[in-house]
C-alpha positions as CSV (number, residue, x, y, z in Angstrom):
1,M,-0.2,0.0,-0.1
2,N,1.6,3.5,-1.1
3,E,1.7,6.4,1.2
4,V,-1.4,8.4,0.1
5,A,-3.4,4.5,0.1
6,K,-2.4,4.4,3.7
7,Q,-3.2,8.2,4.6
8,A,-6.9,7.5,3.4
9,A,-7.2,4.1,5.0
10,K,-6.2,5.8,8.8
11,Q,-8.4,8.5,7.8
12,Y,-11.5,6.6,7.2
13,E,-11.2,4.1,9.8
14,S,-10.9,7.1,12.2
15,G,-14.3,8.1,11.1
16,D,-13.4,11.0,8.8
17,K,-14.6,9.1,5.4
18,E,-15.2,12.4,3.4
19,A,-11.8,13.2,3.9
20,A,-10.7,10.0,2.8
21,V,-12.3,10.1,-0.2
22,I,-11.3,13.9,-1.2
23,T,-7.5,12.2,-0.5
24,L,-7.9,9.3,-3.4
25,T,-9.6,12.1,-5.7
26,K,-7.2,14.4,-5.4
27,A,-4.5,11.6,-6.0
28,L,-6.0,10.3,-9.1
29,N,-6.6,14.2,-10.7
30,D,-2.6,14.1,-10.2
31,D,-2.3,10.7,-11.8
32,F,-5.2,8.7,-12.6
33,K,-2.8,5.7,-13.7
34,Q,-2.9,4.0,-10.2
35,L,-4.9,0.8,-9.8
36,E,-4.4,0.6,-6.3
37,I,-5.9,3.8,-5.0
38,I,-8.7,3.3,-7.9
39,L,-10.1,0.3,-6.0
40,Q,-9.3,2.0,-2.8
41,L,-11.4,4.9,-3.9
42,S,-14.4,2.3,-5.4
43,T,-15.1,0.9,-2.2
44,Y,-15.2,4.0,-0.4
45,L,-17.7,5.4,-2.7
46,S,-19.3,1.6,-2.8
47,Y,-19.7,1.9,0.8
48,G,-20.8,5.1,1.2
49,G,-24.0,4.4,-0.9
50,E,-22.0,6.6,-4.1
51,F,-22.7,3.7,-6.3
52,E,-23.2,6.2,-9.3
53,Q,-19.7,7.9,-8.5
54,A,-18.1,4.2,-8.4
55,E,-19.6,2.7,-11.3
56,E,-18.4,5.8,-13.4
57,L,-15.1,5.3,-11.8
58,L,-14.2,1.8,-12.8
59,K,-15.9,2.3,-16.1
60,R,-13.2,5.2,-16.8
61,S,-10.5,3.1,-15.7
62,L,-11.3,-0.1,-17.7
63,N,-10.1,2.4,-20.4
64,I,-7.0,2.4,-19.3
65,F,-6.9,-1.0,-17.6
66,P,-9.1,-2.9,-20.3
67,D,-7.8,-6.4,-19.0
68,E,-7.7,-5.8,-15.1
69,D,-9.9,-8.3,-13.2
70,T,-10.2,-6.6,-10.1
71,I,-11.7,-3.8,-11.7
72,K,-14.7,-6.0,-13.0
73,Y,-14.9,-7.7,-10.1
74,N,-15.5,-4.5,-8.3
75,L,-18.1,-2.9,-11.1
76,G,-19.8,-6.4,-10.7
77,N,-20.5,-5.8,-7.1
78,I,-21.7,-2.0,-7.8
79,Y,-24.3,-3.6,-9.7
80,F,-25.0,-6.3,-7.5
81,N,-25.6,-3.7,-4.6
82,Q,-27.6,-1.6,-6.5
83,S,-29.6,-5.1,-7.4
84,K,-28.5,-4.6,-11.2
85,I,-28.3,-8.1,-11.2
86,D,-28.4,-8.7,-15.1
87,Q,-25.9,-6.3,-15.6
88,A,-24.1,-8.1,-12.3
89,L,-24.3,-11.7,-13.8
90,P,-22.1,-11.5,-17.2
91,I,-19.8,-10.1,-15.6
92,F,-19.1,-12.7,-12.4
93,T,-19.3,-15.5,-15.0
94,E,-16.8,-13.8,-17.5
95,L,-14.3,-14.2,-14.0
96,L,-15.4,-17.6,-13.8
97,K,-12.3,-18.0,-16.4
98,T,-9.9,-16.3,-14.1
99,E,-7.8,-16.2,-11.0
100,M,-11.1,-15.0,-9.9
101,R,-13.0,-17.5,-10.1
102,N,-14.0,-18.5,-6.5
103,P,-15.1,-14.8,-5.0
104,A,-17.1,-14.6,-8.5
105,S,-18.6,-17.9,-7.7
106,F,-19.5,-16.7,-4.4
107,M,-21.0,-13.2,-6.1
108,L,-22.9,-15.7,-8.8
109,A,-24.8,-17.2,-5.3
110,Q,-25.7,-14.4,-4.1
111,C,-26.8,-13.1,-7.6
112,Y,-29.3,-15.9,-8.2
113,Q,-30.3,-16.3,-4.5
114,Q,-31.0,-12.4,-4.9
115,L,-33.4,-13.8,-8.3
116,G,-35.0,-16.5,-5.8
117,D,-32.9,-19.2,-7.8
118,N,-31.9,-21.1,-5.1
119,N,-31.3,-24.4,-6.9
120,H,-28.0,-21.8,-9.2
121,A,-27.3,-20.3,-5.8
122,L,-26.8,-23.3,-4.3
123,V,-24.5,-24.7,-7.2
124,Y,-22.3,-22.1,-6.9
125,A,-21.9,-21.6,-3.6
126,I,-21.2,-25.4,-3.2
127,T,-18.1,-24.9,-5.4
128,A,-17.0,-21.7,-3.7
129,A,-17.1,-23.0,-0.1
130,E,-15.3,-26.0,-1.7
131,N,-12.6,-23.7,-2.2
132,E,-12.8,-21.6,0.4
133,H,-11.5,-22.3,4.2
134,E,-10.7,-19.5,5.7
135,D,-13.6,-17.0,5.5
136,E,-16.8,-18.1,7.4
137,G,-19.2,-16.1,4.9
138,Y,-18.5,-19.0,2.3
139,A,-19.7,-22.2,4.0
140,Q,-22.5,-19.2,5.5
141,L,-23.9,-18.5,2.7
142,V,-24.2,-22.9,1.3
143,G,-26.3,-22.8,4.8
144,D,-28.4,-19.7,4.7
145,I,-29.6,-21.6,0.9
146,F,-29.9,-24.5,2.0
147,L,-32.1,-23.6,4.8
148,A,-34.1,-21.3,2.8
149,M,-35.0,-24.4,0.5
150,G,-36.3,-26.0,4.0
151,N,-33.3,-28.7,4.0
152,V,-32.1,-28.2,8.0
153,K,-29.7,-31.2,7.9
154,D,-27.3,-30.2,5.1
155,A,-27.7,-26.2,6.0
156,K,-26.6,-27.5,9.9
157,K,-23.7,-29.3,8.5
158,Y,-22.4,-26.4,6.3
159,Y,-23.2,-23.9,9.3
160,L,-20.9,-26.0,11.6
161,I,-18.0,-25.8,8.5
162,S,-18.6,-21.8,9.2
163,T,-19.0,-21.9,12.8
164,D,-15.2,-23.9,13.4
165,I,-13.8,-21.2,10.8
166,R,-15.0,-18.7,12.9
167,K,-18.1,-17.6,14.7
168,N,-20.1,-14.5,14.0
169,E,-23.7,-13.5,14.8
170,R,-25.7,-15.1,11.6
171,N,-23.6,-18.6,11.4
172,T,-24.2,-18.8,15.3
173,F,-27.7,-18.0,15.2
174,N,-28.6,-20.1,12.4
175,L,-26.9,-22.8,13.4
176,G,-28.6,-22.8,16.6
177,V,-32.2,-22.6,14.6
178,C,-31.0,-25.7,13.0
179,L,-30.2,-27.6,16.0
180,F,-33.4,-26.1,17.3
181,T,-35.4,-27.7,14.1
182,L,-34.2,-31.1,14.8
183,D,-34.6,-30.8,18.5
184,D,-30.8,-31.4,18.9
185,P,-30.5,-30.4,23.1
186,K,-27.7,-28.3,22.1
187,A,-29.7,-25.6,20.4
188,Q,-30.1,-23.4,23.8
189,S,-25.7,-23.4,24.4
190,V,-25.6,-22.2,21.0
191,F,-28.3,-19.2,21.1
192,K,-26.6,-18.2,23.9
193,E,-22.7,-18.4,22.5
194,S,-25.0,-16.1,19.4
195,K,-26.7,-13.6,22.0
196,A,-23.2,-13.2,23.7
197,I,-21.8,-12.2,20.0
198,N,-24.4,-9.9,19.4
199,Q,-27.1,-9.5,21.5
200,K,-29.2,-7.1,19.4
201,Y,-28.8,-9.7,16.7
202,Y,-30.3,-12.4,18.9
203,E,-32.5,-10.4,20.3
204,D,-34.0,-9.4,16.9
205,N,-34.3,-12.7,15.5
206,I,-35.1,-14.9,18.2
207,Q,-38.4,-13.2,18.0
208,R,-39.0,-14.1,14.9
209,L,-38.0,-18.2,15.3
210,T,-41.7,-19.5,14.8
211,D,-41.3,-17.7,11.2
212,I,-38.2,-19.0,10.0
213,Q,-39.4,-22.4,11.4
214,K,-42.9,-22.1,9.4
215,I,-40.9,-21.1,6.5
216,I,-38.6,-23.6,6.6
217,N,-41.7,-26.3,7.1
218,E,-43.4,-24.4,4.0
219,N,-40.0,-25.4,1.9
220,K,-39.5,-28.6,2.8
């Protein structure tokens, strides 16, 4: 990371997000051919909900770096975050032929999930999870899709994989849902863990447990 990128990261992490964007924008105005700065700025703009600006930046940068897969990936994410799935799908599909095939598979799974096509989503999610053993989100996504399809046993399997990598409020709570649905006595201790990780998330979702079970049963 160069000095400008470090300065902007420090500003962003300290809460001065506008200053971080200004720092990066100024650097690109001085010299636009800075891939690291382009990617960092597009990410910050996206996090701030400035999707149109991020999209414009990335499209412009593709004129200079036409074969740069990281730019394409970021652009696909911008479209996904705006629910422009028809524009995101071809980008991530193209990236399946590159070294970014695994994150592209993960994003394709989320695209199809957003379209309500859980069968296609599951294929891409499982493919991605099989090749990712450090990010708990991959196996968690497979669990989420299985749970949405009413397949509690397979959902439990992937939530266990996810929580073995790193526990968070979602994978832990949903593991608890699976165990509770399967009448496993370990459910209460897992729910207790979920509450310890994020009490608000737990309280918001435990009230919906009956509704969640109803949806699971309807999809079996």
